[in-house]
N, C-alpha and C positions, 0 to 999 in steps of 0.2 A: 563368391565369398558369401557364406551364410551368416545370418545374424540371429542369435538366440536371445530372446528378451530376458533381461534381469529386472525390468521395471514392472513386471506383472504383479509383484507384491505390492507396489505402490498403487497401481490401478485397482487391484482387487481390494486392497486394504481401505482405500478411501471410498470405494464404491459401497463397501459394507457398512460404513459409518453414516450416521445421520448428517444431514446438511450442515447444521451449525458446527458440528465437530470438524467437518472438512474445512469449513471457512476459518475456524480457529487455527487449524494447522497451517493453512495457507498464509494467513496473516502473520503468524509467528515466523514462518519460513522466510517471508519477505521483509521482516522487520529491520534487517540490517542492509546497509547500502551495498556491501560487497556481494552478498547473496543475490540481491536484485540485479547486480551487474552480470553475474554468471548467467542468470536466466535470460536477461536481455541479449547477451552474446549468443546464446543458443537460438533464440528466436530470430536474430538477424542472420545467423549462419544458414538456416534453412536446410541443414544437413547434420549428420551426426559428428560430434567432436569428442575426442578423448580428453582426459584430464590435462595432459601436457599442452595440447592445442589451446584449451580454455585458459590455462595458466598464462600462456603467452599473450592471449587476447586481452585478458582483464588485468594483467600485471600483478598476479598473486602467486604465492608458492603453490606448487602442485598438491601438497598435502592439505593446504587450506582449501583449495578448489574441491578436492575429494570430500572434505568435511561438509562443504556447502551442498555438494551434489547429493549426499546422503539425506540431508534435511529436505531438499527439494523433491527428491524421489518419495520420501515418506509423506509429503504433502500432495503428491499426485501431480506436481507441476513439471516433472522431468521423468523421462523414460530412458532406461539404460538397456543396452544390448551388447552381447559378446559377439564379436566378429571372428568367425573361424575361417582362417585362410588355408588350412590344410598343411601349413608349414610348421616345423618344430618351434617350440618356444611358447611363451605366455601369450594367450589370445588378447587381442585388443578390445577394450571396452569403450564403447562410444555412447554418448548421451544426446538426446534430442528433447526439445521443449514439447511437453504433452499438448496434443491438440485441444482446442477449446471444446468443452462439452456442448452438445446441441442445446441443452437447456440454458446454459450460460450465454450462448450466442443469441438465443431468442430474447433473453432479458436485456442484453446489450443493445440489440436492434430496437426493442421497445423503448428503452431509455433514451436512445438517440432521437427516435421519432418524437417522443414527448417533449424533450428539451428543445428540439428544433421548432416544433409547432408552437410552443409557448413563446419562443423568441419572436416568431413571425406574427403571432396572433395578438399579442398584447404589448401596448406601448410601455406598460409598467412591468415587463417580464422580469427585470432585475429585482424589483421590489418583491414581486410574488415569489421568486426563487429564494430571496433572503428570508421571507416569512416562513417558507416551507422548511428551510434549513434551521431556523430558530425552533420550530416545533420539534424537529428531529433531535436537536441538541438538548432541548428540555427533557425529552423522553430518555435520552442517553444518560443525562445527569441524574435523573431520578432512579434509573436502573443501576447506577454506579454504586449506590449504597451511601456510606457515611459522608456527611457534609464536610467539606474542607474547612479548617479552622483558621486559616491564614491565607493571604494572597499567594505565598509560595506553594502551599498545599493545593490551592486552586489551579495553579499552573501545572503542577505535577498531575493532578486529576484530569485536567484537560488533555495533557500529553497522553495519558493512559487511554482516554476515549479515542483520540486520533490514532493511536497505535492499534487499538482493537479494530478500527475501521480499515486499517491497512495502509496508512499514510507514511509509515516509517519516520515519525517526527523526531527532531532533535532540538531541544530548547537551549538557549544560551543568552546570557546578559545578566543584568542586575540593576539595582537602583530602581528607577521608575519605568524601565522599559525592558522587555524580553522579546527576542525574536524566536520564532518556531519555524525551523526549516522542515518542509514536507518533502521528503526525498523520494516519495513514490505516490502517484495518484492512482487509487484503485478504480477510478472511473475515467482513465486517461483518454480513451477513444471518444467518449461522449464529451469530455471537457474540451478536447480539441475541436469538436464539431460545433459546440455552443458554449464557449467559455463564459460569456456574460450571464449565462443561466447556471451552469454547473458550479463555477467558482463562487458565485454568490451563495449557492446552497451551502458550500463548504464554510464560507465566512459565517453564514447564519448558524450553522451547527455550533461553532465556537461561541458566538454571542448568546445563543440560547442556553447552552450549558452553563456559561459563566453567570448568566442572569439568575439561574436557579440557585446558585451557591451564595449569591449576594456578597461576594468578597471584595467588590469594588474593582476587580480586574476587568478590563475591557479589551476586546479584540478590535483594534482600530482600523486595521487594513489587512488585505490579503493580496499579495502581488503574485499573479500567476506566471509561471514559466519564465522566471528571471534567468534561468538556464534550462537547457533541455532536461525535462524530468524533475525540475526543482521549482517549488513555489515557496514563498516566504510570508508568514503571518507576523504581525506585530501586536504585542500585548502591552498595555500601559496601565499605570495607576499613579496619578499625579500626587506627588508629595509623600509617597510611602515606598517602602522597599518591596517590590513585587518579585524580584528574582532570587531572594535569599533561599539558599538550599536547593535550587533547581539543578 
């Protein structure tokens, strides 16, 4: 049975684009939980699956799965191939998760090594990681543009930063407290290896960004891996409405 690639356009298209554009497409492609589930199912399978098999695996309608597959292919995260069996009828199209790029793998290994070394070498590794995250968050907030004018706007702006980083965030709540579910960790492998470092960086990002805006909203905690693939952050502002309009 021969396989003819349909994902060449995805590989060629993303390869021709600049790095930031590729990352933007990938973050957008994984912004939704359902699409991330499709990609995770392909990675777990270790073989090509067609849309019907994927639909059964993730519990979605086959048309919805095909829609998600097109977005994942455009982002270079999935590769499709037509299997020609030589029999009459419509050929079967299967999809596989695209292999990690060599460059991306090198960065992953470097990140893991640095996080592990920091954890082992410094008694205050968690504090150092939090400080590094704060600096990152301050830069991200400055680059985001207009300053939020209310606590609710600050929450929305923070969700936007987290979304741009690939966390697939969802905010909910009201009154003096808001929870932000981070449904995807873009640094998952490193976070699993050194959660006390990587997760503190993520908390620092939120605290750093919020400190720049001066809205009074605070990121009080980040609970890592409350479920597989899910972390939960809590934002608070005593005595005021933080969640209005989120």
